[in-house]
C-alpha positions as CSV (number, residue, x, y, z in Angstrom):
1,M,69.5,91.6,164.1
2,K,70.0,94.6,166.6
3,L,73.2,95.2,165.4
4,K,72.2,95.0,161.1
5,H,69.7,97.7,162.3
6,A,71.7,99.7,163.2
7,L,74.2,100.0,160.6
8,G,71.6,100.2,158.5
9,L,69.9,103.2,160.1
10,T,73.6,104.6,159.9
11,L,74.3,104.6,156.6
12,L,70.7,105.9,155.3
13,P,71.9,109.6,156.4
14,T,75.2,109.1,154.6
15,L,73.5,107.6,151.4
16,A,70.6,110.0,151.5
17,L,73.3,112.9,151.6
18,T,75.4,111.3,149.0
19,A,72.4,110.9,147.0
20,C,71.1,114.6,147.4
21,S,74.4,116.0,146.8
22,S,76.3,114.4,144.4
23,P,73.3,115.1,141.4
24,A,73.3,118.3,142.2
25,N,77.1,119.4,141.9
26,S,77.3,117.3,139.0
27,T,74.2,118.7,136.6
28,T,73.9,122.2,138.0
29,G,77.6,123.2,138.3
30,T,78.4,123.5,134.4
31,P,75.1,125.4,133.4
32,T,76.1,127.6,135.9
33,A,79.2,128.6,134.1
34,T,77.9,128.1,130.9
35,A,75.1,130.8,131.4
36,S,77.6,133.3,133.3
37,T,80.1,132.9,130.0
38,A,77.0,133.6,127.7
39,V,75.7,136.8,129.5
40,A,79.3,137.7,129.6
41,T,79.8,137.7,125.6
42,A,76.7,139.1,125.4
43,A,77.4,141.9,127.0
44,T,80.7,142.5,125.4
45,A,79.1,142.1,121.9
46,V,76.7,145.2,123.1
47,A,79.6,147.2,124.1
48,T,81.8,146.6,120.9
49,T,78.2,147.4,118.9
50,A,77.5,150.4,120.7
51,V,81.3,152.2,120.3
52,V,80.9,150.8,116.3
53,T,77.8,152.4,116.2
54,A,78.7,156.0,117.5
55,A,81.8,155.9,115.4
56,T,79.9,155.1,112.7
57,A,77.4,157.7,113.3
58,G,80.0,160.6,113.8
59,A,77.3,162.7,115.2
60,Q,79.0,162.6,118.8
61,V,82.1,162.8,117.3
62,S,83.4,166.8,118.3
63,T,86.8,166.5,116.1
64,S,86.5,168.8,113.0
65,T,88.3,168.9,109.6
66,T,86.9,172.6,108.7
67,P,90.1,175.4,108.8
68,A,89.6,178.1,110.6
69,R,88.5,181.1,108.3
70,L,91.6,183.6,107.7
71,G,91.0,187.4,108.5
72,P,91.0,189.5,106.2
73,C,94.4,192.3,106.1
74,V,93.5,195.1,107.0
75,S,95.8,198.8,106.3
76,S,97.6,198.8,109.9
77,N,98.9,195.3,108.9
78,L,100.3,196.2,105.5
79,G,102.5,198.0,103.7
80,A,102.6,199.9,100.3
81,S,105.1,200.2,97.4
82,L,105.3,200.8,93.5
83,G,105.4,197.9,91.3
84,R,106.9,197.5,87.9
85,S,105.2,199.5,85.0
86,L,104.9,199.0,81.6
87,G,104.3,201.3,78.6
88,A,101.8,201.4,75.7
89,A,100.2,203.9,73.0
90,G,98.6,206.7,75.5
91,T,98.9,204.5,78.1
92,F,100.8,202.9,80.8
93,H,100.3,200.0,83.2
94,V,101.9,199.8,86.7
95,A,101.4,197.5,89.6
96,L,100.5,198.6,93.1
97,L,101.9,195.9,95.6
98,L,100.6,195.5,98.8
99,T,102.5,193.5,101.1
100,N,102.1,191.8,104.8
101,R,103.8,192.9,107.2
102,S,101.9,191.0,110.3
103,R,102.9,188.0,112.1
104,L,99.3,186.7,110.8
105,T,98.3,185.1,107.6
106,C,95.4,186.9,106.2
107,T,93.5,187.2,103.2
108,L,92.6,190.1,100.0
109,D,89.7,190.0,98.0
110,G,88.1,191.9,95.7
111,Y,88.7,195.6,94.6
112,P,90.8,198.1,96.4
113,G,90.1,202.0,96.2
114,V,92.8,203.9,94.3
115,S,92.9,207.7,93.5
116,F,95.4,210.1,92.8
117,T,97.0,212.6,95.5
118,A,99.1,215.9,95.3
119,G,100.7,218.0,98.0
120,T,102.1,217.8,101.3
121,D,98.5,216.5,102.5
122,G,97.9,213.8,100.4
123,H,94.8,215.6,99.1
124,Q,92.9,213.7,96.6
125,I,92.9,214.9,92.7
126,A,90.5,214.4,89.9
127,A,87.9,211.2,90.4
128,P,88.6,207.9,91.4
129,A,90.0,205.0,89.3
130,R,87.0,202.9,88.1
131,R,86.7,198.9,88.5
132,D,88.4,196.7,85.4
133,S,85.7,194.4,85.4
134,R,88.5,191.8,83.0
135,F,89.6,189.9,86.2
136,V,86.8,188.0,89.1
137,P,87.8,188.6,92.2
138,A,89.3,185.5,94.2
139,P,91.1,185.4,97.6
140,V,94.5,186.0,98.0
141,V,95.8,184.4,100.7
142,L,99.3,186.6,102.3
143,V,101.4,184.7,105.0
144,P,103.5,187.0,106.7
145,G,106.2,189.2,104.1
146,A,104.6,188.1,101.2
147,S,102.7,190.4,98.7
148,A,99.7,190.9,96.6
149,H,99.8,193.8,93.6
150,V,96.5,195.7,91.9
151,S,97.2,196.4,88.3
152,V,96.5,199.9,87.9
153,Q,96.4,201.7,84.1
154,V,96.7,205.2,83.6
155,A,95.9,207.0,80.5
156,N,98.1,209.9,79.2
157,Y,96.9,213.1,80.2
158,G,98.5,214.4,76.8
159,N,95.2,212.2,75.4
160,Y,92.6,215.1,77.0
161,D,91.7,218.4,75.9
162,P,93.9,220.4,78.4
163,Q,90.7,222.8,79.3
164,A,88.8,219.7,80.6
165,C,92.2,218.1,82.0
166,Q,93.7,220.7,83.6
167,P,97.3,218.7,84.1
168,G,98.6,219.2,87.5
169,R,101.2,217.4,89.2
170,A,100.4,214.3,91.3
171,T,102.6,212.9,94.3
172,G,101.5,209.2,94.1
173,Y,98.3,207.3,94.6
174,R,96.1,206.6,98.2
175,I,95.0,203.2,98.1
176,F,92.2,201.2,100.4
177,P,92.7,198.0,100.9
178,P,89.3,195.7,99.9
179,G,87.3,195.7,103.1
180,S,89.7,198.2,105.0
181,T,88.2,201.6,106.1
182,G,92.4,202.4,106.5
183,S,94.8,203.9,103.4
184,L,98.2,203.7,102.3
185,L,100.4,206.2,100.4
186,I,102.6,205.5,97.6
187,S,104.8,207.9,96.2
188,A,104.9,208.0,92.5
189,P,105.5,211.9,91.2
190,Q,103.8,212.3,87.8
191,T,101.6,214.4,85.7
192,V,97.6,213.6,85.3
193,C,94.5,214.6,85.2
194,S,93.6,216.8,88.4
195,K,90.3,218.9,87.5
196,P,87.2,217.2,89.7
197,G,85.5,214.0,88.4
198,V,88.0,213.4,85.4
199,Q,88.0,209.7,85.1
200,T,91.7,208.6,83.5
201,F,92.2,205.5,85.3
202,Q,90.9,202.2,86.2
203,T,91.9,199.6,89.0
204,S,92.3,195.4,88.7
205,V,91.0,193.3,91.7
206,V,94.2,192.0,94.4
207,R,96.2,189.8,92.4
208,A,98.6,187.4,93.4
209,G,102.7,187.5,92.8
210,T,103.9,191.3,92.0
211,L,103.8,191.6,88.2
212,V,101.5,193.9,86.1
213,D,99.1,192.1,84.2
């Protein structure tokens, strides 16, 4: 009896330990792993949602598709020359060319200032050209080496009374590109009305290409 009692007492802690540990391992291990997986999945979903939302919103994206604005073509970067001309009854049309001599692309937009010049100093004679309103101003993009033109229409001095016109010898044109305070000279010797204030020609806006309009 004492031996049986002793064996019983010896087995009780083992059974108790087994009873306490085995159910815990079998019932709590799986829920713990499942909970961890669920948290990780939720975190991934939140992170993914945040990335998609940020990309969709676009407010936090720093890239821009707006092209850089081109600067104007100033006189110091341009060359001026005489283009082709066309005659008509009592008038003639001539193209004054503006060429981009710089290494940068630029734009010309609007009316130039054009006047007749005379003498070795290139002083102005008569009134400057008035604006021809047949054309609507529009930007003309000039890559390096490209040219644009303005079309100048000049009335023959013979159309005017000699006293009112005072015919004189012009050496050419002075042209101020649109928006530029500097000017360029174009050699084009001709006889024109030289009396101050007499208006005998007009100019178009800057146009693409080199052919007279």
